[in-house]
DRENNUMI-194722 format. One line per field, with one value per residue (C-alpha): y, z, x. Coordinates in steps of 0.05 Angstrom, whole numbers, plus 5000, padded with zeros to 4 digits. Example, Ala and Ser with C-alpha at 12.3 -4.5 7.8 and 13.67 -1.06 7.14 Angstrom:
BEGIN
north: [4910; 4979]
up: [5156; 5143]
east: [5246; 5273]
END
This chain:
BEGIN
north: [3739; 3755; 3707; 3725; 3692; 3656; 3662; 3623; 3653; 3634; 3664; 3697; 3628; 3615; 3684; 3661; 3603; 3636; 3698; 3701; 3698; 3761; 3799; 3876; 3866; 3855; 3788; 3759; 3690; 3728; 3761; 3700; 3657; 3722; 3715; 3641; 3647; 3699; 3652; 3600; 3637; 3662; 3589; 3564; 3620; 3603; 3557; 3481; 3443; 3407; 3333; 3307; 3348; 3348; 3323; 3387; 3463; 3525; 3563; 3545; 3595; 3579; 3611; 3640; 3696; 3771; 3767; 3699; 3710; 3766; 3722; 3672; 3714; 3751; 3694; 3646; 3710; 3672; 3618; 3570; 3574; 3519; 3551; 3516; 3555; 3521; 3534; 3503; 3533; 3518; 3559; 3625; 3629; 3675; 3688; 3718; 3771; 3808; 3867; 3871; 3800; 3814; 3797; 3733; 3705; 3699; 3645; 3599; 3553; 3606; 3633; 3606; 3628; 3652; 3680; 3723; 3699; 3723; 3789; 3835; 3902; 3891; 3848; 3847; 3849; 3787; 3717; 3686; 3758; 3739; 3776; 3740; 3746; 3730; 3712; 3685; 3611; 3610; 3621; 3694; 3694; 3754; 3797; 3749; 3764; 3838; 3904; 3918; 3985; 4000; 4052; 4057; 4097; 4156; 4174; 4177; 4106; 4081; 4135; 4111; 4040; 4058; 4101; 4036; 4004; 3981; 4007; 4011; 4018; 4091; 4124; 4140; 4067; 4038; 4090; 4057; 3993; 4017; 4047; 3980; 3947; 3990; 3997; 4063; 4078; 4141; 4194; 4255; 4232; 4202; 4239; 4196; 4218; 4176; 4124; 4075; 4047; 3983; 3940; 3877; 3907; 3952; 4011; 4044; 4071; 4034; 4050; 4064; 4118; 4124; 4189; 4179; 4177; 4237; 4272; 4247; 4272; 4338; 4346; 4330; 4386; 4427; 4420; 4434; 4366; 4369; 4321; 4291; 4232; 4196; 4152; 4211; 4270; 4277; 4225; 4253; 4285; 4252; 4217; 4158; 4094; 4078; 4002; 3939; 3929; 3917; 3935; 3936; 3865; 3847; 3846; 3794; 3780; 3718; 3749; 3803; 3759; 3689; 3684; 3718; 3670; 3605; 3571; 3579; 3515; 3533; 3543; 3487; 3508; 3457; 3470; 3438; 3432; 3448; 3461; 3420; 3444; 3468; 3415; 3434; 3412; 3374; 3439; 3466; 3532; 3524; 3506; 3455; 3447; 3439; 3378; 3380; 3346; 3341; 3297; 3264; 3241; 3273; 3296; 3327; 3374; 3402; 3475; 3488; 3562; 3588; 3571; 3634; 3643; 3688; 3659; 3718; 3751; 3689; 3631; 3652; 3659; 3597; 3551; 3589; 3569; 3499; 3487; 3508; 3584; 3628; 3647; 3597; 3588; 3588; 3530; 3491; 3496; 3454; 3407; 3436; 3433; 3499; 3514; 3595; 3634; 3691; 3736; 3707; 3723; 3786; 3859; 3839; 3896; 3910; 3970; 3970; 4011; 4023; 3982; 4003; 4074; 4081; 4142; 4147; 4182; 4189; 4133; 4126; 4104; 4048; 4013; 3971; 3917; 3844; 3852; 3898; 3859; 3800; 3837; 3873; 3819; 3863; 3893; 3831; 3817; 3884; 3875; 3812; 3848; 3909; 3903; 3972; 3986; 3978; 3906; 3938; 3973; 3931; 3903; 3972; 4014; 4072; 4135; 4142; 4205; 4199; 4252; 4271; 4284; 4345; 4376; 4342; 4385; 4383; 4341; 4335; 4312; 4235; 4204; 4167; 4163; 4137; 4148; 4093; 4099; 4044; 4055; 4010; 3996; 3934; 3917; 3923; 3849; 3792; 3767; 3828; 3815; 3745; 3762; 3805; 3757; 3801; 3767; 3755; 3786; 3850; 3857; 3845; 3898; 3950; 3946; 3907; 3975; 3992; 3950; 3968; 4042; 4071; 4073; 4084; 4064; 4101; 4062; 4104; 4069; 4078; 4082; 4084; 4038; 4038; 3975; 3913; 3836; 3766; 3704; 3640; 3567; 3526; 3463; 3427; 3406; 3443; 3442; 3473; 3546; 3592; 3629; 3706; 3763; 3825; 3870; 3921; 3983; 3963; 4033; 4086; 4131; 4083; 4084; 4158; 4168; 4127; 4166; 4227; 4196; 4180; 4252; 4275; 4232; 4259; 4330; 4312; 4285; 4352; 4390; 4419; 4370; 4316; 4349; 4342; 4271; 4280; 4245; 4236; 4189; 4123; 4134; 4067; 4062; 4000; 3989; 3960; 4020; 4071; 4062; 4094; 4160; 4181; 4167; 4211; 4219; 4202; 4143; 4118; 4117; 4083; 4034; 4022; 4014; 3963; 3924; 3923; 3924; 3914; 3890; 3918; 3849; 3879; 3835; 3848; 3856; 3787; 3770; 3843; 3869; 3901; 3899; 3842; 3889; 3892; 3838; 3841; 3830; 3764; 3784; 3831; 3888; 3837; 3798; 3733; 3703; 3719; 3664; 3615; 3604; 3606; 3624; 3691; 3721; 3767; 3788; 3839; 3802; 3838; 3907; 3932; 3987; 3981; 4030; 4088; 4056; 3987; 3936; 3903; 3951; 3954; 3875; 3879; 3932; 3881; 3826; 3866; 3890; 3821; 3788; 3839; 3827; 3751; 3761; 3809; 3759; 3703; 3751; 3730; 3764; 3744]
up: [4754; 4730; 4679; 4627; 4623; 4555; 4537; 4490; 4423; 4432; 4503; 4469; 4471; 4543; 4562; 4527; 4572; 4637; 4622; 4687; 4682; 4693; 4651; 4647; 4571; 4545; 4513; 4518; 4488; 4428; 4414; 4423; 4373; 4322; 4325; 4319; 4258; 4224; 4227; 4200; 4144; 4128; 4135; 4080; 4038; 4029; 3973; 3994; 3999; 3935; 3952; 3880; 3837; 3762; 3732; 3693; 3704; 3655; 3718; 3784; 3835; 3895; 3960; 3978; 4011; 3991; 3920; 3912; 3932; 3881; 3825; 3835; 3829; 3766; 3727; 3735; 3700; 3641; 3645; 3599; 3644; 3700; 3758; 3817; 3881; 3928; 4005; 4059; 4107; 4124; 4133; 4158; 4218; 4245; 4307; 4265; 4242; 4311; 4303; 4373; 4370; 4312; 4357; 4378; 4313; 4318; 4371; 4323; 4265; 4220; 4230; 4197; 4258; 4225; 4259; 4237; 4244; 4316; 4318; 4364; 4316; 4319; 4355; 4410; 4469; 4444; 4461; 4424; 4395; 4343; 4317; 4306; 4235; 4230; 4159; 4143; 4137; 4126; 4068; 4058; 4083; 4124; 4107; 4162; 4212; 4196; 4231; 4171; 4158; 4092; 4057; 3983; 3994; 3952; 3879; 3883; 3901; 3839; 3798; 3822; 3804; 3728; 3732; 3754; 3684; 3707; 3646; 3665; 3740; 3747; 3793; 3735; 3713; 3781; 3806; 3768; 3801; 3869; 3850; 3823; 3890; 3937; 3961; 3994; 4053; 4086; 4060; 4082; 4034; 3976; 3919; 3852; 3824; 3877; 3907; 3880; 3896; 3854; 3886; 3928; 3985; 4035; 4064; 4128; 4192; 4253; 4287; 4357; 4376; 4444; 4483; 4475; 4405; 4391; 4444; 4401; 4336; 4369; 4397; 4330; 4300; 4349; 4330; 4257; 4227; 4176; 4180; 4112; 4072; 4061; 4005; 3963; 3929; 3982; 4018; 4088; 4152; 4207; 4205; 4236; 4205; 4139; 4143; 4106; 4148; 4130; 4186; 4244; 4221; 4187; 4111; 4092; 4014; 4028; 4048; 3994; 3936; 3947; 3987; 3926; 3875; 3920; 3867; 3803; 3775; 3742; 3809; 3852; 3920; 3952; 4027; 4072; 4009; 4010; 3949; 3948; 3878; 3812; 3749; 3688; 3614; 3585; 3571; 3636; 3611; 3615; 3680; 3665; 3741; 3806; 3863; 3923; 3986; 4019; 4078; 4069; 3997; 3936; 3869; 3808; 3777; 3710; 3687; 3613; 3612; 3678; 3750; 3792; 3850; 3901; 3965; 3995; 4006; 4043; 4013; 3943; 3936; 3978; 3926; 3869; 3903; 3922; 3845; 3821; 3806; 3850; 3863; 3833; 3886; 3943; 3906; 3891; 3967; 3978; 3917; 3883; 3810; 3780; 3727; 3726; 3759; 3789; 3852; 3884; 3958; 3955; 3963; 4027; 4052; 4112; 4153; 4227; 4283; 4354; 4402; 4470; 4466; 4515; 4544; 4609; 4616; 4663; 4678; 4618; 4628; 4580; 4582; 4517; 4559; 4565; 4641; 4618; 4567; 4611; 4666; 4613; 4571; 4560; 4505; 4476; 4466; 4447; 4387; 4367; 4363; 4332; 4310; 4349; 4408; 4430; 4401; 4333; 4343; 4303; 4350; 4393; 4327; 4318; 4275; 4246; 4220; 4151; 4141; 4111; 4172; 4131; 4116; 4169; 4163; 4083; 4064; 3993; 4015; 4005; 4074; 4102; 4174; 4202; 4270; 4283; 4354; 4388; 4444; 4496; 4526; 4532; 4599; 4559; 4542; 4565; 4497; 4466; 4495; 4471; 4403; 4400; 4432; 4489; 4530; 4601; 4641; 4597; 4598; 4674; 4690; 4640; 4631; 4692; 4729; 4682; 4724; 4712; 4688; 4631; 4571; 4497; 4449; 4387; 4333; 4298; 4238; 4179; 4111; 4066; 4091; 4056; 4089; 4051; 4075; 4048; 4047; 4043; 4042; 4108; 4065; 4012; 4057; 4035; 4105; 4131; 4146; 4107; 4139; 4147; 4145; 4150; 4159; 4196; 4211; 4162; 4135; 4195; 4168; 4185; 4257; 4253; 4226; 4278; 4330; 4301; 4298; 4372; 4386; 4344; 4380; 4448; 4423; 4404; 4476; 4500; 4462; 4503; 4474; 4506; 4571; 4583; 4590; 4628; 4574; 4595; 4567; 4607; 4630; 4668; 4623; 4588; 4634; 4577; 4541; 4592; 4575; 4513; 4541; 4588; 4578; 4528; 4488; 4411; 4435; 4487; 4434; 4379; 4429; 4443; 4373; 4366; 4428; 4411; 4337; 4319; 4253; 4219; 4183; 4111; 4085; 4011; 3951; 3948; 3874; 3848; 3784; 3735; 3662; 3638; 3640; 3713; 3746; 3811; 3771; 3778; 3745; 3689; 3685; 3666; 3730; 3690; 3711; 3675; 3627; 3643; 3610; 3645; 3707; 3744; 3814; 3838; 3909; 3949; 3934; 3862; 3894; 3873; 3932; 3988; 3981; 4036; 4063; 4097; 4040; 4037; 3995; 3945; 3941; 3921; 3872; 3843; 3839; 3805; 3752; 3742; 3728; 3675; 3648; 3646; 3608; 3558; 3546; 3530; 3496; 3538; 3564; 3613]
east: [2325; 2249; 2221; 2173; 2108; 2093; 2022; 1979; 1970; 1893; 1885; 1822; 1790; 1807; 1781; 1720; 1709; 1720; 1688; 1636; 1560; 1524; 1577; 1573; 1567; 1500; 1488; 1561; 1534; 1501; 1563; 1604; 1557; 1560; 1634; 1638; 1589; 1628; 1685; 1652; 1627; 1701; 1729; 1669; 1699; 1766; 1787; 1796; 1855; 1861; 1879; 1882; 1931; 1935; 2001; 2009; 1982; 1991; 2023; 2049; 2055; 2097; 2076; 2011; 2027; 2013; 2034; 2013; 1942; 1941; 1972; 1920; 1866; 1889; 1913; 1849; 1814; 1837; 1788; 1820; 1892; 1893; 1934; 1959; 1973; 2023; 2030; 2078; 2024; 1955; 1890; 1887; 1834; 1789; 1824; 1878; 1833; 1827; 1876; 1902; 1930; 1983; 2041; 2007; 2013; 2084; 2086; 2040; 2056; 2037; 2108; 2168; 2206; 2269; 2332; 2388; 2460; 2494; 2528; 2557; 2537; 2464; 2409; 2468; 2422; 2372; 2382; 2444; 2456; 2405; 2341; 2276; 2256; 2180; 2153; 2085; 2072; 2002; 1952; 1956; 2029; 2061; 1992; 1966; 2021; 2040; 2007; 1968; 1999; 1983; 2042; 2061; 2127; 2149; 2142; 2223; 2224; 2197; 2227; 2295; 2278; 2264; 2331; 2367; 2348; 2280; 2234; 2159; 2171; 2171; 2117; 2068; 2076; 2059; 2010; 1953; 1971; 1964; 1897; 1876; 1886; 1847; 1775; 1795; 1747; 1781; 1735; 1771; 1832; 1782; 1821; 1812; 1878; 1912; 1864; 1819; 1753; 1738; 1799; 1792; 1831; 1797; 1838; 1811; 1826; 1820; 1755; 1783; 1836; 1874; 1885; 1957; 1956; 1913; 1965; 2021; 1987; 1975; 2045; 2076; 2034; 2053; 2132; 2114; 2090; 2032; 1973; 1979; 1953; 2021; 1992; 1971; 2008; 2059; 2092; 2118; 2077; 2041; 1976; 1938; 1951; 1919; 1911; 1891; 1828; 1755; 1706; 1753; 1786; 1843; 1839; 1899; 1916; 1877; 1814; 1814; 1836; 1829; 1758; 1716; 1744; 1740; 1694; 1736; 1743; 1816; 1846; 1869; 1905; 1950; 1964; 2019; 2058; 2129; 2166; 2241; 2264; 2250; 2255; 2290; 2290; 2347; 2382; 2377; 2351; 2276; 2243; 2182; 2158; 2165; 2181; 2134; 2128; 2059; 2048; 2104; 2098; 2139; 2108; 2137; 2083; 2095; 2078; 2064; 2075; 2116; 2130; 2125; 2165; 2122; 2155; 2183; 2249; 2277; 2242; 2247; 2324; 2327; 2289; 2326; 2399; 2376; 2354; 2424; 2405; 2455; 2526; 2566; 2624; 2568; 2527; 2595; 2614; 2552; 2559; 2498; 2502; 2506; 2452; 2454; 2508; 2465; 2473; 2408; 2409; 2450; 2420; 2382; 2348; 2299; 2273; 2295; 2286; 2317; 2278; 2263; 2246; 2190; 2155; 2118; 2051; 1991; 1949; 1891; 1818; 1827; 1898; 1916; 1950; 1946; 1924; 1870; 1838; 1837; 1799; 1754; 1725; 1670; 1721; 1725; 1650; 1635; 1690; 1658; 1591; 1612; 1683; 1702; 1739; 1810; 1816; 1816; 1877; 1931; 1981; 1976; 2000; 1965; 2002; 2070; 2106; 2146; 2199; 2267; 2312; 2347; 2280; 2238; 2169; 2166; 2109; 2140; 2207; 2233; 2227; 2287; 2256; 2190; 2167; 2121; 2071; 2053; 2007; 2034; 2103; 2144; 2109; 2036; 2042; 2081; 2095; 2126; 2196; 2190; 2172; 2235; 2278; 2302; 2360; 2323; 2379; 2378; 2306; 2299; 2351; 2327; 2250; 2228; 2227; 2168; 2123; 2050; 2067; 2027; 2072; 2082; 2132; 2161; 2202; 2249; 2254; 2307; 2272; 2323; 2382; 2450; 2473; 2456; 2461; 2454; 2415; 2456; 2443; 2460; 2460; 2428; 2375; 2306; 2281; 2342; 2331; 2376; 2433; 2404; 2460; 2430; 2495; 2452; 2495; 2548; 2543; 2552; 2504; 2448; 2463; 2471; 2400; 2369; 2393; 2371; 2304; 2306; 2323; 2260; 2215; 2239; 2230; 2158; 2147; 2164; 2111; 2049; 2003; 2044; 2057; 1981; 1987; 2054; 2097; 2167; 2220; 2236; 2301; 2323; 2392; 2419; 2477; 2524; 2509; 2530; 2609; 2598; 2561; 2511; 2438; 2411; 2479; 2483; 2534; 2485; 2427; 2473; 2491; 2414; 2401; 2453; 2428; 2355; 2355; 2277; 2265; 2206; 2193; 2207; 2257; 2263; 2315; 2344; 2327; 2341; 2307; 2355; 2379; 2420; 2482; 2475; 2520; 2476; 2411; 2367; 2307; 2293; 2241; 2184; 2209; 2238; 2300; 2355; 2379; 2319; 2259; 2190; 2214; 2192; 2199; 2141; 2144; 2191; 2253; 2255; 2257; 2326; 2322; 2275; 2211; 2212; 2149; 2125; 2130; 2064; 2029; 2085; 2077; 2010; 2031; 2081; 2040; 1980; 2034; 2063; 2005; 1989; 2059; 2044; 1980; 2009; 2065; 2023; 1976; 1918; 1859; 1802]
END
C-alpha cells in the first residue's frame, strides 16, 4: 500500500538551510535577511502576553480569533475601558503569512484538530469515517489558518436574518459595517457605494495567476458566466478571488486589528489561557467573570460590564454548556447544574463540497506543487523579496463561481452553489490528503494513479444547506473535545445540488478555453461507488460526495440569533444571551442561517456591528 509522506509545516525553513550556493536567483542571502527582518518587525508589533493580570476588567473577550481581535480594537477605543483578550493559543508567526502554506498550518499547534463523529452518510472515505475540522488556536484564530477568501454573501442572506426577527440585521444595516472593515485595493471594482477605503483589513487580488486559472475563467465566460464583483451590487458570477491579503501576504485579523493597537495601555492580551467556565452572581442570572487556566494555574477574573464569547462555532457553545447554559436534558445527563435552558449547540451549519473532483491538463511551465517548489527555490526567495510569484496563491486557490443552479448565469440571483478553483490536484502536495484525512487504501486505489500528472481541482460547494447538525459535550472536562455531529446530507436536496455542481464544472471543462490546455476529467473511479452507477452518473457522484466530504471550515449557527419567542434562539438581535445579564456571543455561531459566501468576512462584520452595539448599550463613545 502506498504510504503518504507527512512533511513538516516549516519546510520553508529547511529549504532555506539547504539552498545551494550559487543560486540562479540574485542575492538569496539578502532576500532571507529581508524576510527575517520583516518577520521580526511583525513579531514586535503584536501585543505582548500579559503575565500579570488585573483582578477585574470592564470587558473580558474569550477568543482572539477574527471577532475577538476586532472587538479588542474597537472596545479599547474607549480609553477608560479596560479590556482583557484571552486566547488558548499563542502568537501568529511570519511563516503563517506565506499564502501558499495555508494547508501546512493544519498540522501545527495553531489548529484545534477537531474531528466529526464517525458516519456512513458523510466523510465515509476518510480515516475512521471522520472529517477533520481545522479551527484556529492562535492569535488571529481561523483567519490565520484559512485560505484568505473574502466574500460577504448576498443581500438576501441578511434580509432573511431580519425577516427571522433579527431587527437591524438586514442588508442596508450591515453594508456600512462591511465597508467599515475594508481597505479595498481592487481598482476595477472600486465603487464607493459598496466598498470602503478606511478600514483595517486590506482586500486585494493575489499578484500571481496561473495559466490554468486564466483558462478556467475564460471557459466559464464562454459557457455564459459573467465576470463580476461578487462583493458589490450582484452576488453571483465568476471572478479571481478577492482576498484578505496585503502586498501578497496573509492579512489576518491579528495583523489587521491587533498590531496597530499593540501599545494601547487599556488592552491586556493573555495567551495560552484556557477559559474553563463562566462565573455567575448568587442569582445565577448574571455573569460576573471567567475562570481560566494558564500554565497549569487557575485564576478567576471578574468583568465589571460584560463577558463576550468570541471563541467560534465550536468553542463558544462548548463554554456555555460547560457553564450550565444549554439544553437541559443534555446538561443533566452530564451532571452539569442547569443555569439556563437554551438550544445551545443546535443549528450547526457548514459549507461542504464533494472532494476529489480532478481535471487533468497539459504540463505547465510553472507547477504549483510541493516538489516543484522544492526544486525551484528561486521562487521562494523571489517571494521573500517582492511578495510576488506563485507563493502568493493562497493554498492554491485562485478563482470562484457563485451561481444559483436554477438560474446559473444571472448575476443577481441568490447563490446556492460555488465552484472553487484550486490550481493543483490532490497529487500536488503530499500534505493535502493528510489534511482531509483520506483513508490510505482508498486514496492509493483512487488517486495514486495521478502520479506526477498536471491537474487542478474544483470544489462544488453547497452554499445554502438545509441539513443542520449539533455540537454536544463529551464530558464535564473542559479539555475534552466536544462531539461534533454535522448531519451532512440529512436533507437529500443538499446531496442533489452538489451533484449538479459537479456536472456544471465538467461542462466548463469542455469549453474551448479549457480544451486549449487539454482539460479532461480524471476518471479513475472510486471502486466502492461503482455499485451505485457508472463513473459520471448522478448516483456515482452522490456516492463520491458522501465518501469524500470536504468541509470548507465554515462552521456556524450554534448560538443562534433570534427573538425571545423563538424557542431555538440563544442570543437576541443585540447578541445578548437570552435570560443572562452581561453575557454576549459575538462570532459566527450567532448566524441564524449560514450566508451564501465564505464566513470570515461576515464574522468581521458581526464583530464590528457588535462593538457598536456594546458602545451604544453602555452609552460610551471613544
